[in-house]
C-alpha positions, 0 to 999 in steps of 0.5 A: 653582639648586636642582640646582646647590646640591644638587650642591655639597652632595654634592661638598663635602669631609667636614667642611665645613658651611654649605650647607643649604636655608635659603640657596639663595635668597640665593645665587641672588640673589647669583649673579644680581647678579654674572651678570645674563646668567644671569637667563633660566635661573635663576628666583627668586620674589618676596621676601616681606619688603623 
């Protein structure tokens, strides 16, 4: 997921903001919620907060 996120950051148009490391885990969990079949290739850590 981190590699995909970095590729998106490098390929975004100039001036588009909002992709930073603070949201990688959030988007990984959203991606897995929408596509549970990818769970075997995307690893996420246990959440520290409820």
